[in-house]
Structure formats: structure tokens, C-alpha cells
N, C-alpha and C positions, 0 to 999 in steps of 0.2 A: 461602473459597469465596463470600464476600459478593457477591451480584448477578451471579454467573457461571453457575452450573449450569443446564443445559437451554436456554440462550439459543441462538439460531441466528445463525451468523455467516458471511457470504460474503466471500471474500478473493480479490482479483485478483492476478495475478502470483505464484501460490502454488506454482509448480513448482520453485522454488529459493530460496535466500537468506532474506530477511526474511519473505516470504509463507509459505514452507515452515515455517520455525521457528515462526511464529505459529500456523499450523494445527496443528502437533504439540503445542505447549504448551496451547493452548486446548482441544483435544480431550481432552487429559490431565486438564484441570481440569473437564471435564464439559460443555463446549459442544458443539453439533452444528455441524460445520464443512462448508462447501461450498467447494471449491477450483475456481478458474478460471485457465486459461492456455492457451497455444497447444499446448504439448507434452503431449498426453494420455497418452503412455507414462509420463512422469514423474508426472503427477497420479494415474494408476492405481496406480503403485507406492507413492506416499505414502499414498493413501487406504487401500490394503491393509494397509500397515504400521500405520496408526492403528487400523484395525479389529482387527488381531491383538492389539493391546494393550488392547482393550476400548473403544475410542473409537468415535464415530459420525461418519463422513465420506462425503460424496458429491462428485462432480466433474463438470465439464462443460467442453468446449473453449470458449475465449474469446479473441477478439481485441478488446481494449478500445477500439480505434479505430472499431469497427463498432457503431453504436447498437443495431441489431437483435440482434446477438449479446449485447450487454450486457443488453438487456431480457429475452432469452430465458434468460440466466444467472440473473438476479434472480428471474424467474418460476419457474424450475426450483427454486430454493432455497425459495421460498414454497410451491410446490405439494408439495414433498417433506415439509415440516415444518409447514405451516399458518400460518407467520409468518416474519418476518425481523426480527432485533433489532439486528444490527450489519453495517454495510457498510464493509469496509476497502479503500480505493482505494490499492493498493500498487504496481501494475504501473508500471514506469518504464524508461527507457533513458538512456544517458549517453555519446553518441558525441562526445567533446570534440575541439575543434580551434580554432585561432585564426580569428577572423572573416576575416582576409585570405586564407585558404585556400579560402574560398567553397564549403564542403561544404553547398550549399543543400538537397539531398535529405535530408541528415542533420538539418539544422535543422528541416525540415518534419516528419520522423519524430519528432523529440524533442517538438515542439509537439503533434503528433497523440496520442502516447502519454501524455505527462506532463501535458498540460492537457486536451485533449479526452477522454482516457480517464477522468479524474476527473469531468469534467462529465457524461459518459455514465453513470458510476456514480451520480451524484446524480440525474440525470433518471430513471433506472430505479427507484431505491429510494425516492426522496422521496414519491411518491404512496402507496406502501405504509405508510411511516412516518406520514404525515398521516392516513391512514385509521385506523391503529392508535392515533394520538395518542401514539406513543412510537417510539424508534429512536435509533441513534447512527451517525454517519459518523466513520470514522477515516481521515484523508487523510495520506498520506506526503509530506512536504516533504523538507527536508535542511538541513544547515548552509549549503549553497549557496543556500538561501532566505533567509539572513540576511547573507551576505557574497558578494561576487563575486570569482572567481579567474581568472587568465589561462587561456585556452583553454576556459573554461566559461561564457562570456557567455550563450549560448542556454540551456544547461542551467540555470544559476542563474535566468535570467528565468522559466523554466517553474516552478521551485520557489518563487520569489516569488509567482508567479501562484496556485499551490496555496494559499499562506497567505492571499492576498487573497480568493480564492473561499471558502475555509473560514470566514474571519472574516465575510464578508458573509452566508453561510448561517447562521452562529451568531446574528448580530444579527437575522435575519429569523425565527428560530424560537424559540418559547417552550416547545415540548414535544418538541423534538428535540435531542439532544446532538451537538456537533461538536468533534472533537479533531484537532489537528495534531501529528503526530510528526515531529520533525526529527532524523534520525540524522546523526551524524558518520561518519567513515570506518569502514565495516562490511564484513565479508567477504561478498562477493556476486559475481554474474557481471556486474555493470555495466561493469567495465573491459573485458570482452570485446566491448562494442559500439564501442570506440574503434578507428578505422581509421587515424588520423593518428599517425605515428611519434613526432613531437615531443611531442604530448599524452600519448601512452602512456608515454613516458619520464618526463615530469613527474609523472604520476599515480603511478608506481612509487615515487618519492620521497615523495610525499604519503602513501602508504599504509604507511609504516614503522610508524606507530602505528595499530593497528586493533582493533576489537572484534568479538565474535561476533554473528551475527544473533539469537541467544537473548536478548541484552541488549535488543534492540528489542522482541522478542516480550514480554518481561516488562513493558516500559513500556506496551505495548498492553493487556495484561491488567490492569494497574493502572488505566488509564483506564476500562475496561469495568466493573470491579468496584465502582466508586463507586456510592453510592445514586443513584436516578434523578433526584433534584433537584440533583445535583452534576455540573457539567460541567468536566472537565479540559480547558482550552482548548488548551494546547500543552506538549509535553515535548521538550526537547533532550537527546539522549543521545549522548555522544561519548567517545573514549578519554581517560583521565586525562592522557595525554602530549600532547594536542592543543595546538596554539599558541593 
């Protein structure tokens, strides 16, 4: 329970997948969790189930591409609990396709959610952390932030960007912890954002070796539970059978 209990954690993209698993695990460990996503019906159900098990959970509708909504989400967390200790920038999309298909709207959506969404989370929470002289950002990158794959050029570019932004933030901060979590192939709804048939078929083969989002949640918990002077800079978590 080292350095976990009673912390306040805000999680974007928490209506499913890694975000949901993280909210459930950390609430079980005694953190006060604030869930944000667009599907409020899902958030309401997850928060209710957490409370039924004795956890503390709040939720608010959130589109991470809208800075005003992100600011309202972070302010909501702080107003509810008096502080914010951890900001998990988890929301993401993955509409893969070859560049030659020219799915430009999908490129822009990927950039808006995966990069601007993270920057908006930083912009909203950083002043609070600076005022407190403590806090932690946990930003979700990917193995796609370490290697580039066919059909994934734009997605990988956004995940490389998350690592660059996070490392820059870490170097600029002496009192704020910054952790990058890079999942391998994980059970999630990300493939549902793929509209290109060729890319969808390729991903099905890639996803033959897959891990549960609980594995990523445990990595996030590990990073949070370290003493305040210890910054876990990056964790890669992937299936044992990964290439």
C-alpha cells in the first residue's frame, strides 16, 4: 500500500480497457478515482460498481480534444477532493490505414486525441501540481512509440510524440513525477476505431498474442506507489510471446 492510499487520481478514457481496469484496481487499493470519458453511461456503471465494493469514485463527461472540458474535468477532481495527485492521460484512438489510402480525417482525429489530448491533460493539471509542489503524470504511449509498423505510421507518430512530450516535461520538473507506460498488444476497444479493411485484417494477426488491461493497471499502480523522490520514467508491458 506504499504511497497509494487516499491519493486522488484522474483518468481519461476510463469507460473501457486500460482506463477502466486502472480505475477499478486503484480504487480497490484505496485511491480516490475520478473517471472521464465521453460515454457517461459507462462511467456511471463503473463508478457505481466501484462504490458497491467500498471504493471512492466520481465521474464526469470528457472529450480530451476540448481544452475547456479537460480543465473542467481536472477542476472537478480537485474541487471534490481538495487536491489532485495523479493525472493519467490514457484516452486514445487507433484508426490504422496505409498512408496511400489518404484517410486524412482519421489522421487528424488521431493527432487530436493522442497528442492534443495529452497536452490538454498536462495544461489542466500542471498548475495544480506546481502549486502543490507535488504530483504525477502518467502518459500512455505504446510499443508503437518505439517501433513503426505498416498501416500505423500516424498512430506510431503520435505515440512517439507522447514519449517526447513526457520526457521533456520530466526534464523540466524537479518536484513532479512523469511516467510513460508503453503497452504491447492489450485487450481494448482500440481496434474498433479501424475503418480500413486491410488494416483491420493485419491487426487481427498482430493480436494473436494479447494481454489483459489489468496488466497495464498493475504497472500504473507500481509507478504511483514508489516514494515521492523516485520517478519511474517508463515501463514497457507486453505479451511474453511478442516478437
